[in-house]
C-alpha positions in Angstrom: 2.1 -196.8 3.3 4.6 -199.6 3.6 8.1 -198.0 3.8 10.6 -200.4 2.3 13.6 -198.1 2.2 16.5 -199.4 4.3 18.9 -196.5 3.8 18.4 -192.8 4.6 17.8 -190.6 1.5 19.3 -187.2 0.8 19.1 -184.8 -2.1 22.1 -185.1 -4.4 22.7 -184.0 -8.0 25.6 -185.5 -9.8 26.1 -186.5 -13.5 25.7 -190.2 -14.0 26.1 -192.6 -16.9 23.9 -195.7 -17.1 24.6 -198.6 -19.4 22.7 -201.8 -19.9 25.1 -204.4 -18.5 24.2 -207.4 -20.5 21.7 -209.1 -22.8 18.1 -208.5 -21.8 15.2 -210.8 -22.6 11.9 -210.3 -20.9 8.8 -212.3 -21.2 5.4 -210.7 -20.6 2.0 -209.9 -21.8 0.5 -206.7 -23.3 -1.9 -204.7 -21.3 -3.0 -202.4 -24.1 -1.8 -201.2 -27.5 -2.3 -198.5 -30.1 -0.9 -197.6 -33.5 2.0 -195.8 -31.8 3.0 -198.1 -28.9 2.0 -200.6 -26.3 2.0 -201.1 -22.5 3.2 -204.4 -21.2 4.0 -206.3 -18.0 7.1 -208.4 -18.1 9.1 -210.7 -15.9 12.8 -210.5 -15.7 15.6 -208.1 -14.7 17.4 -205.4 -16.6 21.0 -205.3 -15.4 22.7 -201.9 -15.4 26.1 -200.4 -14.7 26.4 -196.9 -13.3 29.3 -194.5 -13.3 29.0 -191.8 -10.7 31.8 -189.5 -9.8 34.4 -191.8 -11.4 33.1 -194.9 -9.5 31.3 -197.8 -11.1 28.6 -199.9 -9.5 26.0 -202.3 -10.7 22.4 -203.0 -10.1 19.0 -203.6 -11.7 16.4 -201.2 -13.2 13.3 -201.5 -11.1 11.1 -198.6 -12.3 11.1 -196.2 -15.3 8.5 -193.5 -16.1 8.4 -190.3 -18.1 8.8 -187.2 -16.0 6.3 -185.3 -18.1 4.0 -186.5 -20.8 5.5 -185.8 -24.3 9.0 -185.2 -23.0 12.0 -187.5 -23.5 13.0 -187.1 -19.8 12.6 -190.2 -17.6 12.9 -190.9 -13.9 14.6 -194.3 -13.2 14.8 -196.3 -10.0 17.8 -198.6 -9.7 18.3 -201.3 -7.0 22.0 -201.4 -6.4 24.0 -204.6 -6.0 27.1 -202.6 -5.0 27.1 -199.9 -2.4 27.7 -196.4 -3.7 30.8 -194.6 -2.4 30.1 -191.7 -0.1 29.1 -188.8 -2.4 
């Protein structure tokens, strides 16, 4: 597997607040649809602002998926523009 991570990872659990940082307009195409939703592929970026331990940083949402089917808990991957302070 191609390992693209540049920085060392460590387990850390802190409260975080994520906000969409600006207007978002994505263009894409549906992959499938049903009466209750649709799956699509889209081009564009979703800018976000994070607040972690009183520090703010910015980045882009790069992946989102539900942790468990049927639950409203998601795992999100964020590519940071700013460097997080030492946590």
